[in-house]
N, C-alpha and C positions, 0 to 999 in steps of 0.2 A: 814529645811535642816540640815542634819546630816553630819558632817565632820569626817571621820575616820582617826584619827591622826596616829594610828598604821599602817594602810595600806599605808598611805602616807610616813611614815618614812621607811617602808620596801622598797617601790619603790625607795626612795632616796638612801638607802643602796645598792640596786641592781645597781643603776646608778653610784656608786662609792663614795658616801658620807660616812664619818665616822659615827659611832653610835651617837656620841655627836652632830655632825652637823645635822644629819637627825632628831634626836629628838628635837633639838632646832628649826629647821625650821618648823617642824610639829606643835610644840606648838605655835610658832609665827603666823603661818597661821591660826590656830584655834582661837587665840585671835583676829586677824584681822576680821575673818568672824563673830565672835560674836559681834563685834562692828559695822559691816556693815549691818547686817541682821536686817530688820525691820519686826516685827511680824504682822500678819494679824489684831490682836486686836488693836495694836498701829495705824496702818493705818486706820482702821475703826473709831477709836476715833478721829483722826485728820480730817477725812472727815466730821464727824458729827459736829465738832467744826466749820469747814468752812461753812457748810450748815446753822448753826445757825447764823453765822455772816452775810451771804448773806440774810437770811430772815429778820434780824433786819435792814439791810441797805435798803431792798426793802420796808419795812413798813415806814422807814424814808422818802424815796423818794415819796411814796404815800401821806404821810402827807404834804410834801412840795408842791406837785402838786395840792393837794386839796386847800391848802392855797393860792397858786398863782391863781387858778381859781376863788376863792372868791374875791381876790384882783382885778383881772382883771374885774370881773363883777361890782365891786364897782367903778372902774375907768370909765368903760363904762357908768354906770348909771349917774355918775357925769358929764361926757361929754354930755350926752343926755339932762340933765337938763340945762346945760349952753347954749346949742344951741337952 
């Protein structure tokens, strides 16, 4: 996104702002937009990081479920031997 500070300042001058006021507001608006805008690359990077975290959590869950199944089988085998 490109913000045209000159065009914005001209519009403010037409609306009755002084040259100094218009230029100051245009610069302030440009700084705010620069701070607020997230680039596509930044967004894609954050999504990839989240996907990696989700994948690692999913593998952890699979490991826990497999361990619980083995433990459950051992408990059932022990109960069958006792009966």
